[in-house]
C-alpha positions in Angstrom: 5.2 0.6 -22.0 2.2 2.9 -22.9 -1.3 1.7 -22.1 -2.5 -1.3 -19.9 0.2 -2.7 -17.8 1.2 -6.3 -18.2 -0.1 -8.5 -15.5 -2.6 -7.5 -12.9 -2.5 -11.1 -11.6 -3.2 -10.1 -8.1 -6.4 -8.1 -8.9 -7.5 -11.0 -11.2 -6.8 -13.6 -8.4 -9.0 -11.5 -6.0 -11.7 -11.1 -8.6 -11.8 -14.7 -9.5 -11.8 -16.0 -5.9 -14.9 -13.8 -5.2 -16.5 -14.8 -8.6 -16.6 -11.2 -9.7 -15.0 -12.1 -13.0 -15.3 -15.1 -15.4 -13.4 -15.5 -18.6 -12.4 -11.8 -18.6 -16.1 -10.5 -18.0 -16.9 -8.6 -15.0 -20.2 -9.6 -13.2 -21.3 -5.8 -12.7 -24.3 -6.7 -10.4 -22.3 -8.9 -8.2 -19.4 -6.5 -8.0 -21.8 -3.7 -7.1 -23.5 -5.9 -4.4 -19.9 -6.6 -2.8 -18.9 -3.1 -3.0 -22.0 -1.6 -1.5 -22.1 -4.2 1.2 -18.7 -2.9 2.4 -20.3 0.4 3.0 -23.9 -0.3 3.9 -23.6 1.0 7.5 -22.2 4.2 6.6 -24.4 6.3 4.3 -21.7 8.9 3.8 -19.5 6.3 2.1 -22.4 4.4 0.4 -23.3 7.0 -2.1 -19.6 7.8 -2.9 -19.0 3.8 -3.6 -22.2 3.5 -5.7 -21.1 6.7 -7.9 -17.4 5.7 -8.0 -18.3 2.3 -9.1 -20.4 3.4 -12.1 -17.6 5.8 -13.0 -15.3 2.8 -13.2 -17.6 0.9 -15.2 -18.1 3.7 -17.5 -14.3 4.1 -17.8 -13.8 0.3 -18.5 -16.5 0.6 -21.2 -14.8 3.4 -22.7 -11.3 1.6 -22.7 -12.7 -1.7 -23.6 -10.6 -2.2 -26.7 -7.4 -1.4 -24.8 -8.3 -3.6 -21.9 -9.1 -6.4 -24.3 -5.8 -5.9 -26.3 -3.9 -6.2 -22.7 -5.5 -9.5 -22.3 -4.2 -10.7 -25.6 -0.5 -9.8 -25.1 1.9 -12.5 -25.4 4.4 -13.4 -22.7 7.8 -11.4 -23.3 9.7 -14.0 -21.3 9.3 -17.7 -20.4 7.0 -18.2 -17.5 5.5 -14.7 -17.8 1.7 -15.0 -17.0 -0.5 -12.4 -18.8 -3.8 -11.8 -16.8 -6.9 -10.1 -18.0 -6.6 -6.4 -16.9 -10.2 -5.9 -16.3 -9.8 -6.8 -12.8 -7.0 -4.5 -12.2 -8.5 -1.6 -14.0 -11.7 -1.8 -11.8 -9.7 -2.1 -8.6 -7.3 0.5 -9.5 -10.0 2.9 -10.6 -11.8 2.4 -7.3 -8.8 3.0 -5.3 -7.7 6.1 -6.9 -11.1 7.8 -7.4 -12.1 6.7 -3.7 -9.1 8.4 -2.3 -9.9 11.6 -4.1 -13.4 11.6 -2.9 -12.7 11.1 0.9 -14.9 13.3 2.7 -13.4 16.2 4.6 -14.6 15.2 7.9 -12.7 11.8 7.4 -9.7 12.8 5.5 -7.2 14.5 8.1 -7.0 17.9 6.4 -5.2 19.4 9.3 -2.5 16.9 9.0 0.4 18.4 6.7 1.6 15.0 5.6 -2.0 13.9 4.5 -2.4 17.0 2.6 1.0 16.5 0.8 -0.2 13.0 -0.2 -3.5 14.5 -1.5 -1.8 17.1 -3.7 0.7 14.4 -5.0 -2.1 12.1 -5.6 -4.0 14.9 -7.7 -1.1 14.9 -10.0 -0.8 11.2 -10.7 -1.2 10.3 -14.3 -3.1 7.1 -13.4 -5.8 9.0 -11.6 
């Protein structure tokens, strides 16, 4: 299937429990507050987290129609739950972009396996 994957329920569960999403609408201010709190004692990561979150919000805005269409999918089998994809989009975006931006002094550049993973990740179409 092309486009937004069906489901995203784990991400939706997490964002609902933390009150970051309500009725398919992400609370950007609260999301930024929580993400930035995770890096408040690490200035190197703090700016990376802030910039990446801004990028992910912009990406979500650019793909708003596709994300909304994903939320309106009909179940393809009995019992399938269709969750709103905005949560999965933001969490996936943060995970993928943060990995790419890992500072050289943190990322183990001298480790061959880590470098292979970084090269593989750079080719990922979801990136």
